[in-house]
C-alpha positions in Angstrom: -0.4 0.0 -0.1 1.1 3.5 -0.8 0.8 6.2 2.0 0.4 10.2 1.0 0.1 13.4 2.3 -1.6 15.3 0.4 -3.1 18.6 1.0 -6.8 20.5 -0.4 -6.2 20.6 -4.0 -3.6 18.2 -4.8 -3.9 15.3 -6.6 -2.4 12.0 -7.0 -2.4 10.0 -10.5 -3.2 6.7 -11.0 -2.5 5.3 -14.2 -2.5 7.9 -17.0 -6.5 8.6 -16.8 -7.5 8.6 -12.7 -6.8 11.9 -11.0 -7.7 11.6 -7.4 -7.7 15.4 -5.6 -8.1 16.5 -2.2 -11.3 18.2 -2.6 -11.3 18.7 1.6 -10.5 17.7 5.0 -12.5 18.4 8.1 -11.3 17.1 11.5 -10.9 12.9 11.0 -13.1 13.1 7.5 -11.7 13.2 3.6 -13.5 14.5 1.3 -11.7 13.4 -2.3 -13.4 13.3 -5.6 -12.3 10.7 -8.3 -11.8 11.6 -12.2 -12.1 8.5 -14.2 -12.7 7.1 -17.4 -16.4 5.9 -17.7 -15.7 2.0 -17.8 -14.0 2.3 -14.9 -16.1 0.8 -11.3 -15.4 3.3 -8.3 -17.2 1.8 -5.1 -17.0 2.5 -2.0 -15.3 -1.2 0.0 -17.7 -1.3 3.1 -20.7 -1.0 0.1 -19.6 -3.6 -1.6 -19.1 -5.4 1.2 -22.9 -4.7 2.2 -24.0 -6.2 -0.9 -22.2 -9.5 -0.8 -24.0 -9.8 1.7 -27.1 -9.2 1.4 -26.8 -10.9 -1.7 -25.5 -14.2 0.0 -28.0 -13.4 2.9 -31.3 -13.6 0.5 -30.1 -16.6 -1.9 -29.6 -18.4 1.3 -33.6 -17.0 2.2 -34.3 -18.8 -1.6 -32.8 -22.0 -1.4 -34.3 -22.5 1.9 -37.8 -21.4 0.7 -37.3 -23.0 -2.2 -36.9 -26.3 0.0 -39.3 -25.9 1.8 -41.9 -25.1 -1.5 -40.5 -28.8 -3.0 -41.1 -30.9 0.1 -44.9 -29.6 0.3 -45.0 -31.1 -3.4 -43.3 -34.0 -2.5 -44.6 -35.9 1.0 -41.2 -37.8 2.7 -43.7 -40.4 2.7 -43.4 -40.9 -1.3 -40.2 -42.8 -2.2 -38.6 -42.3 -5.4 -38.6 -44.9 -8.0 -35.7 -47.2 -8.2 -33.7 -46.5 -10.9 -34.7 -47.7 -14.4 -37.6 -49.1 -12.8 -40.7 -48.8 -14.8 -43.3 -45.7 -13.6 -46.7 -46.5 -13.2 
């Protein structure tokens, strides 16, 4: 990790086409601006982690709900036919 000290108005270049500018500093908070091509995704790490966790929880809930619906459709009392056995 590269650690730099910058003042308001100073910039950091990433590659040839990404510019990070320090816009404001207040106490322990800093406001920064990013200038990058449209194709570059810029995301807050904590937001990405929250979305990933929410997606995993939703997928688990959907899996549990689907499993419950399947169990209701196919009760445990009916045994599956043996492979290759003729169907009634």
